[in-house]
VMD Tcl script that draws the C-alpha trace (Angstrom):
set ca {
  {64.51 102.75 136.04}
  {65.06 99.26 137.19}
  {63.21 96.18 136.14}
  {60.74 94.32 138.25}
  {60.80 90.69 139.47}
  {58.77 88.16 141.33}
  {55.89 89.98 143.19}
  {56.86 93.20 141.50}
  {55.35 92.04 138.22}
  {51.94 93.18 139.18}
  {52.92 96.01 141.45}
  {53.27 93.88 144.58}
  {54.43 95.77 147.65}
  {55.16 92.84 149.80}
  {58.54 91.42 150.92}
  {59.62 88.37 149.06}
  {62.27 85.87 149.85}
  {63.20 87.25 153.40}
  {62.22 85.32 156.52}
  {61.50 86.77 159.92}
  {58.36 87.81 161.68}
  {56.88 90.91 163.00}
  {54.57 93.37 161.30}
  {55.81 95.39 158.31}
  {55.92 99.17 158.16}
  {53.98 101.51 155.90}
  {50.92 99.24 155.62}
  {52.62 96.50 153.66}
  {51.55 93.05 154.29}
  {53.51 90.32 156.12}
  {56.07 88.36 154.23}
  {55.45 85.52 151.74}
  {56.49 81.91 151.74}
  {59.80 80.48 152.55}
  {63.24 81.76 152.15}
  {63.81 80.71 148.54}
  {60.63 82.20 147.01}
  {62.44 85.12 145.22}
  {64.90 82.59 143.45}
  {61.96 80.30 142.61}
  {59.89 83.07 141.06}
  {63.00 84.23 139.07}
  {63.62 80.90 137.61}
  {59.93 80.07 137.04}
  {59.47 83.40 135.11}
  {62.19 82.15 132.75}
  {60.34 78.69 132.27}
  {62.72 76.90 134.77}
  {61.74 74.92 137.92}
  {62.66 76.24 141.23}
  {65.24 74.91 143.71}
  {64.88 71.55 145.42}
  {66.23 70.17 148.69}
  {69.45 68.19 148.04}
  {69.39 64.76 149.87}
  {72.21 62.31 150.40}
  {71.35 58.71 150.69}
  {73.52 56.25 152.72}
  {73.03 52.44 152.62}
  {73.73 49.38 154.74}
  {72.39 45.82 154.84}
  {72.33 42.94 157.29}
  {72.19 39.04 156.95}
  {72.59 38.98 153.12}
  {72.56 35.61 151.39}
  {75.88 34.05 150.84}
  {76.46 33.02 147.21}
  {80.18 32.37 147.43}
  {81.53 28.90 148.13}
  {84.78 29.60 149.92}
  {84.12 33.12 151.29}
  {81.30 35.60 151.85}
  {79.46 37.62 149.27}
  {80.99 40.83 147.95}
  {78.02 43.08 147.91}
  {77.35 46.28 145.81}
  {74.07 48.27 145.87}
  {72.43 49.99 142.79}
  {69.71 52.49 143.44}
  {67.08 53.48 140.82}
  {64.19 55.79 140.64}
  {60.96 55.15 138.48}
  {60.17 57.90 136.10}
  {57.09 57.48 134.04}
  {57.35 53.69 134.38}
  {60.99 53.49 133.43}
  {63.91 52.75 135.79}
  {66.57 55.30 135.80}
  {69.76 54.59 137.73}
  {70.86 57.11 140.32}
  {74.02 55.56 141.56}
  {76.15 52.68 142.66}
  {78.05 51.95 145.85}
  {81.56 50.44 145.98}
  {82.07 46.72 146.37}
  {82.57 45.53 149.88}
  {84.63 42.36 150.01}
  {83.52 39.34 152.10}
  {80.64 40.85 154.00}
  {77.10 39.79 154.71}
  {76.47 42.99 156.76}
  {77.90 45.71 154.60}
  {77.74 49.49 155.33}
  {78.74 51.25 152.21}
  {80.63 54.46 152.10}
  {79.49 55.73 148.61}
  {76.35 57.85 148.88}
  {73.71 58.61 146.28}
  {72.62 62.14 145.88}
  {69.15 63.28 144.63}
  {66.80 66.19 144.92}
  {63.80 65.79 147.34}
  {60.61 67.25 145.64}
  {57.74 67.53 148.10}
  {55.06 67.83 145.44}
  {55.63 64.50 143.68}
  {55.95 60.86 144.54}
  {59.57 59.70 144.06}
  {59.90 55.92 143.99}
  {63.15 54.31 144.87}
  {64.23 50.77 143.96}
  {67.36 49.20 145.60}
  {69.08 46.11 144.15}
  {71.99 44.33 145.78}
  {74.47 42.22 143.86}
  {77.29 39.88 144.76}
  {80.12 41.00 142.49}
  {82.12 38.08 141.01}
  {85.93 37.99 142.07}
  {87.06 38.47 138.46}
  {85.40 41.76 138.24}
  {86.88 43.28 141.33}
  {89.20 45.51 139.36}
  {86.61 46.79 137.08}
  {85.10 50.27 137.91}
  {81.63 49.68 139.44}
  {79.98 51.92 136.76}
  {81.39 49.51 134.07}
  {80.02 46.41 135.72}
  {77.38 44.42 133.75}
  {74.72 43.60 136.31}
  {73.47 40.55 134.49}
  {76.95 39.02 135.11}
  {76.69 39.33 138.91}
  {74.62 37.31 141.48}
  {71.55 38.90 142.56}
  {71.14 39.19 146.33}
  {67.65 40.93 146.68}
  {65.87 44.13 146.14}
  {63.66 46.51 148.03}
  {61.60 49.52 147.21}
  {59.95 52.57 148.87}
  {59.14 56.24 148.27}
  {61.67 58.91 149.25}
  {58.93 60.60 151.42}
  {58.65 57.36 153.52}
  {62.32 57.84 154.49}
  {62.32 61.56 155.21}
  {59.23 61.44 157.42}
  {60.90 59.02 159.76}
  {62.15 60.48 162.91}
  {65.64 59.62 162.25}
  {65.44 59.71 158.45}
  {66.21 55.98 158.31}
  {63.98 53.19 156.95}
  {64.72 49.51 157.08}
  {63.30 47.27 154.34}
  {63.00 43.55 153.88}
  {64.72 42.23 150.92}
  {62.75 40.35 148.14}
  {63.66 38.39 145.12}
  {63.07 39.78 141.63}
  {59.84 37.75 141.65}
  {58.65 39.42 144.70}
  {59.21 36.54 147.19}
  {60.75 37.22 150.60}
  {64.44 36.66 151.06}
  {66.74 36.47 154.02}
  {68.22 39.91 154.91}
  {67.23 43.57 155.22}
  {68.66 46.87 154.02}
  {68.51 50.23 155.57}
  {68.58 53.54 153.79}
  {69.24 56.83 155.58}
  {68.56 60.33 154.18}
  {70.55 63.42 155.09}
  {69.79 66.88 154.20}
  {72.55 69.38 153.34}
  {73.56 71.28 156.50}
  {74.37 74.40 154.36}
  {70.77 75.04 153.60}
  {69.94 75.50 157.29}
  {72.44 78.35 158.15}
  {71.02 81.77 157.63}
  {71.68 85.45 158.39}
  {68.91 87.70 159.79}
  {69.35 91.41 159.23}
  {67.42 94.63 160.04}
  {68.23 97.42 157.51}
  {67.29 101.07 157.31}
  {68.23 104.07 155.25}
  {68.71 107.81 155.87}
  {68.38 110.76 153.61}
  {67.29 108.90 150.39}
  {66.94 110.87 147.24}
  {63.25 111.89 146.64}
  {62.02 110.72 143.21}
  {58.37 111.91 143.58}
  {57.05 115.32 142.81}
  {53.94 115.67 145.01}
  {55.04 113.22 147.84}
  {58.06 111.39 149.05}
  {59.54 108.22 147.53}
  {58.15 104.69 148.33}
  {61.37 102.81 148.89}
  {62.17 99.14 148.92}
  {65.40 97.17 148.66}
  {66.26 94.28 146.46}
  {69.22 92.07 147.12}
  {70.70 89.88 144.33}
  {73.47 87.38 144.20}
  {76.09 88.11 141.54}
  {76.95 85.23 139.33}
  {79.50 85.52 136.52}
  {77.55 83.40 134.09}
  {74.03 84.61 134.83}
  {74.46 88.11 136.17}
  {72.36 89.30 139.14}
  {69.90 86.64 140.50}
  {67.44 88.23 142.95}
  {67.23 86.43 146.34}
  {65.20 88.89 148.47}
  {63.10 92.00 148.32}
  {61.79 93.98 151.21}
  {58.37 95.31 151.62}
  {57.57 98.77 150.19}
  {57.53 101.67 152.78}
  {55.28 104.38 151.54}
  {56.07 108.10 151.55}
  {59.35 107.90 153.58}
  {62.91 108.89 152.85}
  {64.17 107.30 156.06}
  {62.70 103.79 155.82}
  {63.20 101.04 158.44}
  {62.26 97.62 156.99}
  {61.24 94.67 158.94}
  {63.93 91.90 159.39}
  {64.94 89.83 156.37}
  {66.55 86.40 156.45}
  {69.03 85.06 153.80}
  {70.08 81.46 153.88}
  {73.54 80.25 152.92}
  {71.89 78.36 150.09}
  {70.92 81.77 148.73}
  {74.02 83.85 149.24}
  {76.72 81.01 148.95}
  {79.70 82.16 151.11}
  {80.09 85.29 153.17}
  {82.55 86.60 150.50}
  {80.31 85.97 147.53}
  {79.36 89.41 145.86}
  {75.83 90.70 146.41}
  {74.15 93.65 144.77}
  {71.94 95.84 146.96}
  {69.53 98.07 145.04}
  {67.09 100.73 146.44}
  {64.10 101.47 144.21}
  {61.17 103.97 144.44}
  {58.16 101.80 143.94}
  {55.91 102.39 140.90}
  {52.59 100.43 140.41}
  {53.45 100.17 136.74}
  {56.50 97.95 137.72}
  {58.88 100.53 136.28}
  {60.61 101.18 139.53}
  {62.98 104.12 139.62}
  {66.51 103.40 140.96}
  {67.44 105.49 144.01}
  {70.84 103.90 144.30}
  {72.78 100.63 144.45}
  {76.10 99.22 145.79}
  {78.00 95.94 145.72}
  {78.79 94.22 149.01}
  {79.08 90.82 150.70}
  {77.62 89.25 153.88}
  {81.07 89.82 155.50}
  {80.97 93.49 154.60}
  {77.49 93.89 155.99}
  {78.75 92.40 159.23}
  {81.39 94.98 159.30}
  {78.81 97.71 158.74}
  {76.87 96.44 161.69}
  {79.80 96.15 163.99}
  {81.15 99.66 163.15}
  {77.74 101.23 163.04}
  {78.74 102.95 159.83}
  {76.65 103.41 156.63}
  {77.16 102.31 152.96}
  {76.84 104.86 150.25}
  {74.57 104.33 147.28}
  {75.87 104.74 143.77}
  {74.38 104.88 140.23}
  {73.86 101.48 138.54}
  {77.14 101.49 136.85}
  {78.88 102.96 139.92}
  {79.97 106.07 138.05}
  {78.62 108.56 140.58}
  {77.72 108.68 144.24}
  {74.07 109.04 145.00}
  {72.23 110.58 147.95}
  {71.41 108.43 151.04}
  {73.13 105.67 153.09}
  {72.15 102.14 154.24}
  {72.84 101.03 157.79}
  {72.60 97.51 159.33}
  {70.88 97.81 162.62}
  {70.98 94.04 163.54}
  {72.79 91.03 162.04}
  {72.90 87.62 163.46}
  {73.63 84.09 162.33}
  {71.00 81.43 163.08}
  {69.84 78.04 162.01}
  {66.85 78.27 159.59}
  {64.98 75.08 160.12}
  {63.85 73.34 156.89}
  {60.57 71.68 156.05}
  {62.12 68.35 156.46}
  {63.49 69.30 159.94}
  {59.77 69.60 160.94}
  {58.46 66.59 159.18}
  {61.10 64.29 160.46}
  {60.62 65.43 164.03}
  {56.92 64.38 164.14}
  {55.16 67.23 162.44}
  {52.26 66.05 160.24}
  {50.33 67.25 157.16}
  {46.71 66.11 157.75}
  {44.88 65.75 154.54}
  {41.06 66.65 153.98}
  {38.86 66.58 151.02}
  {35.72 68.37 149.94}
  {33.94 67.30 146.73}
  {31.48 69.45 144.72}
  {28.09 67.68 144.18}
  {26.21 70.51 142.63}
  {23.93 69.83 139.66}
  {26.15 71.68 137.16}
  {28.49 68.67 137.13}
  {25.82 66.76 135.17}
  {23.86 63.47 135.74}
  {26.56 60.95 137.13}
  {24.85 58.27 135.09}
  {25.69 59.99 131.78}
  {29.06 59.80 130.14}
  {29.40 63.54 129.65}
  {29.05 64.18 133.52}
  {32.10 65.26 135.46}
  {31.06 62.58 138.05}
  {30.65 59.76 135.51}
  {32.32 56.51 136.66}
  {33.80 54.90 133.67}
  {33.29 51.21 133.57}
  {36.82 50.84 131.94}
  {38.22 52.23 135.16}
  {39.57 55.42 133.73}
  {39.35 58.00 136.59}
  {37.16 61.06 136.09}
  {38.60 64.57 137.09}
  {37.49 64.27 140.66}
  {39.07 60.85 141.04}
  {42.29 62.05 139.38}
  {42.69 64.99 141.82}
  {41.94 62.77 144.85}
  {44.33 60.11 143.80}
  {47.11 62.50 142.76}
  {47.10 64.72 145.76}
  {46.34 61.83 148.28}
  {49.14 59.71 146.96}
  {51.62 62.50 147.89}
  {50.19 63.69 151.18}
  {49.26 60.31 152.60}
  {52.97 59.73 153.73}
  {52.80 62.88 155.85}
  {49.75 61.85 157.82}
  {50.57 59.14 160.48}
  {47.25 57.44 160.81}
  {46.10 58.04 157.22}
  {42.57 58.78 158.39}
  {41.20 61.60 156.29}
  {38.15 63.77 156.81}
  {36.16 63.84 153.67}
  {33.16 65.82 152.84}
  {30.74 66.69 149.92}
  {28.84 69.89 149.48}
  {25.98 71.11 147.23}
  {23.95 67.90 147.32}
  {20.47 66.94 148.65}
  {20.98 64.49 151.41}
  {18.41 63.33 154.10}
  {15.80 65.52 152.47}
  {17.64 68.87 152.46}
  {20.48 70.55 150.57}
  {23.82 70.28 152.58}
  {26.92 72.34 151.96}
  {29.07 70.18 154.19}
  {28.06 66.44 154.62}
  {30.25 63.43 155.45}
  {31.29 61.67 152.26}
  {31.04 58.48 154.06}
  {27.22 58.50 154.27}
  {27.15 54.99 155.82}
  {28.48 56.35 159.13}
  {28.28 59.51 161.12}
  {32.11 59.75 160.97}
  {33.83 62.40 158.70}
  {36.97 60.25 158.51}
  {37.77 57.57 156.06}
  {40.75 55.30 155.97}
  {43.41 55.86 153.28}
  {43.19 57.29 149.74}
  {41.21 54.18 148.83}
  {38.69 55.04 151.53}
  {38.08 58.46 149.97}
  {37.64 56.89 146.56}
  {35.13 54.30 147.92}
  {33.17 56.92 149.80}
  {33.06 59.25 146.83}
  {31.69 56.57 144.53}
  {29.06 55.39 147.13}
  {27.90 59.01 147.59}
  {27.04 59.29 143.95}
  {24.39 56.64 144.61}
  {23.01 58.02 147.86}
  {22.81 61.78 147.31}
  {21.09 64.00 144.64}
  {23.06 66.63 142.97}
  {21.78 70.19 143.77}
  {23.19 73.56 144.49}
  {24.34 76.26 144.69}
  {28.11 76.13 145.03}
  {29.31 77.40 148.40}
  {32.75 76.87 149.97}
  {32.13 78.69 153.32}
  {30.64 75.81 155.26}
  {33.53 73.35 154.33}
  {36.24 75.93 154.95}
  {34.76 76.68 158.27}
  {34.55 73.04 159.16}
  {38.24 72.48 158.20}
  {39.27 75.63 160.20}
  {37.33 74.37 163.26}
  {39.39 71.07 163.10}
  {42.59 73.06 162.67}
  {41.72 75.38 165.55}
  {40.63 72.51 167.87}
  {44.03 70.67 167.24}
  {45.96 73.65 168.66}
  {44.45 72.86 172.07}
  {46.37 69.46 172.07}
  {49.61 70.11 170.01}
  {51.15 72.46 167.46}
  {52.69 69.64 165.40}
  {49.68 69.25 162.95}
  {49.20 71.31 159.77}
  {46.03 70.76 157.78}
  {45.59 70.64 153.98}
  {42.03 70.93 152.63}
  {41.57 69.89 149.03}
  {38.42 71.35 147.31}
  {37.40 70.00 143.90}
  {34.82 72.01 142.18}
  {33.23 72.77 138.81}
  {31.25 75.80 139.60}
  {31.03 79.58 140.12}
  {30.70 80.55 143.84}
  {27.50 82.04 145.11}
  {29.11 82.90 148.43}
  {32.29 84.66 147.31}
  {32.30 87.30 150.11}
  {31.59 84.67 152.86}
  {34.38 82.47 151.38}
  {36.80 85.39 151.48}
  {35.81 85.99 155.03}
  {36.39 82.36 155.90}
  {39.79 82.31 154.26}
  {40.95 85.52 156.04}
  {39.95 84.11 159.42}
  {41.55 80.83 158.61}
  {44.83 82.50 157.69}
  {45.82 82.52 161.33}
  {45.43 78.79 161.63}
  {47.68 75.83 160.61}
  {45.73 75.34 157.36}
  {46.30 75.45 153.56}
  {43.51 75.21 150.96}
  {44.13 73.59 147.64}
  {41.40 74.27 144.89}
  {41.07 72.10 141.78}
  {38.79 73.53 139.12}
  {37.38 70.82 136.86}
  {35.29 71.37 133.73}
  {34.93 74.44 131.64}
  {33.44 77.03 134.10}
  {34.76 80.51 134.40}
  {37.15 80.31 137.31}
  {38.04 84.00 137.68}
  {36.67 83.96 141.22}
  {39.09 81.20 142.30}
  {42.00 83.29 140.95}
  {41.00 86.09 143.33}
  {41.00 83.60 146.19}
  {44.58 82.55 145.20}
  {46.52 85.63 146.17}
  {49.34 85.11 143.81}
  {49.04 88.63 142.31}
  {50.74 89.98 145.40}
  {47.63 91.39 147.02}
  {46.26 89.51 150.09}
  {42.61 88.78 150.54}
  {40.56 91.31 152.48}
  {37.47 90.44 154.46}
  {34.20 92.26 154.43}
  {35.24 94.09 157.67}
  {38.45 95.23 156.13}
  {40.72 92.73 157.79}
  {43.75 91.59 155.54}
  {44.70 87.88 155.50}
  {47.71 87.05 157.69}
  {49.24 85.00 154.86}
  {48.23 83.48 151.55}
  {46.84 79.98 152.28}
  {45.13 79.20 148.98}
  {46.58 77.61 145.77}
  {44.06 77.27 142.77}
  {44.72 75.19 139.67}
  {42.28 74.80 136.87}
  {42.75 71.24 135.61}
  {42.16 72.13 131.90}
  {45.00 74.55 131.80}
  {47.75 72.25 133.16}
  {46.74 68.87 131.65}
  {49.28 67.72 129.05}
  {51.87 70.29 130.27}
  {55.23 69.63 131.63}
  {54.07 70.26 135.25}
  {51.20 67.94 136.57}
  {48.09 69.24 138.29}
  {49.43 67.82 141.60}
  {52.77 69.59 141.19}
  {51.11 72.79 140.52}
  {48.89 72.35 143.55}
  {51.48 71.53 146.05}
  {54.43 73.53 145.02}
  {53.50 76.35 147.46}
  {52.52 74.19 150.35}
  {55.94 73.73 152.01}
  {56.58 77.46 152.01}
  {53.04 78.03 153.52}
  {53.83 75.56 156.23}
  {57.21 77.11 156.94}
  {55.85 80.52 157.10}
  {53.15 79.56 159.61}
  {55.72 77.80 161.86}
  {58.49 80.48 161.61}
  {56.22 83.45 162.26}
  {54.84 81.78 165.36}
  {58.36 80.68 166.59}
  {57.35 77.02 166.46}
  {60.65 74.91 166.12}
  {61.07 71.25 165.22}
  {60.90 68.98 168.16}
  {63.71 66.85 169.51}
  {63.90 63.51 167.86}
  {60.66 61.88 168.96}
  {59.62 58.57 167.22}
  {56.47 58.85 165.26}
  {53.22 57.53 166.81}
  {53.83 59.31 170.12}
  {51.89 62.51 169.01}
  {48.30 62.73 170.06}
  {45.64 61.88 167.53}
  {43.73 64.56 165.69}
  {40.49 65.69 167.66}
  {37.51 66.33 165.46}
  {34.81 68.49 167.19}
  {31.18 67.45 166.79}
  {29.68 68.60 163.48}
  {27.02 71.19 163.96}
}
mol new
graphics top color blue
foreach p $ca { graphics top sphere $p radius 0.5 }
foreach p [lrange $ca 0 end-1] q [lrange $ca 1 end] { graphics top cylinder $p $q radius 0.2 }
display resetview
């Protein structure tokens, strides 16, 4: 009895949606992702997108042009976003009378999405006196005097140490104008508050015949219009009627208020996904606080609550804390350092032929490799201060021998290139200076990226590395690749893999541990966490979600999991540029 959700779908035994560190009991692996994973999976399973971070934008300006003869301008700001080349209005401020240095009160609210570029356009108008009694939403902008515009990406604002960005105003023709505007982004405080709990049960009913039950807890938020929405699942503890689970963390974004109803269900795990209900009860965070303070237990009941079941749940520890968000880290100086590795094996086809995956189209249309580099690079470049990116190739003959990790910038002995355009240029040049060969091996480039990530820890803990591997082939070093990934799972590193072409990518799906089973090395070591995201380009092209969104949607959760499990907190507000540069050890 009892349906499955999220990681349960394929018989996953891991915790989902609860934060907290420490080792799990009963052999279950450490927790997945960030605190909203369970909700995200619930919505995604129903064809809906997950939750995004609500951002509130505030605006001010200085030294605006004065277009009034006998007084000062009466400015209003309009903010737009650019969606597929079309401007869509987000909001308008109030009109401030007689001011060339306005600080508007009206805010604009939008959702921050890490995995896409979110362009913003700001336009400021002097509202004519005769329209001062007209609601701002009814104003016709072509009847007002244009004072200037500015543009940026949302990621440029949130990565600043104080979440504020000052922009020079320009005319609608792009010419510079007198005056500046400042936009400030604020994240909702409610998403930071969290409750951490340690739970255990006593004398649970045994549902198994030849052994004891394998219990886990599922906690759901009760919503009148949608029913139970799961927000957290503990790990499974095998063969135990008195289980003690590792700590779970629920954010206020998940549970709402302390008086919002929650459903706690205890299941006996079944690998088929048809978990048998041991018992359930309805509660609130406030009631769980009372259980903790009184050291009393809560009784389990049948699903409809008609009869009392065997066993009780106890709250051993419960404390409120601040759950730092992805933006807390990024805005305090933490970086995502971007790296790229490109497959130059012969299976890609002769780059001079139009059917080759490496063919450079004279019309300028990017090939699959260029699409992946541009798409991911355009998002991640704003999270890397110096925008110097290590770029490698693998599987090509260079300098007389086949290399499985060579600098893409073959003109120098430096693995770094400057900007996304530097990667694109080095990639194009490499096609003329190396010979496609093989076989396809990931081990050397993953080891190289891991070496850089490991070396950085000697200098600071504010850098997290993201390796993009673009490949068309089947791996010949699958076990070595698994071993490399398991070793790297302890490091500040995530690996994004894009499959191009029509190869069989079943191996890549194994590397991406989305089926709830963590990678295991040849020595039996289990990966500390899932650090791989694989996307086959052919399966997402033309869909509602882009290749880049699919690749990057798990990255903030992987970043947070690394920081939280190691107790790394955001820094005090330190301006960007003060962090030490990345140190790249000599290439062997």
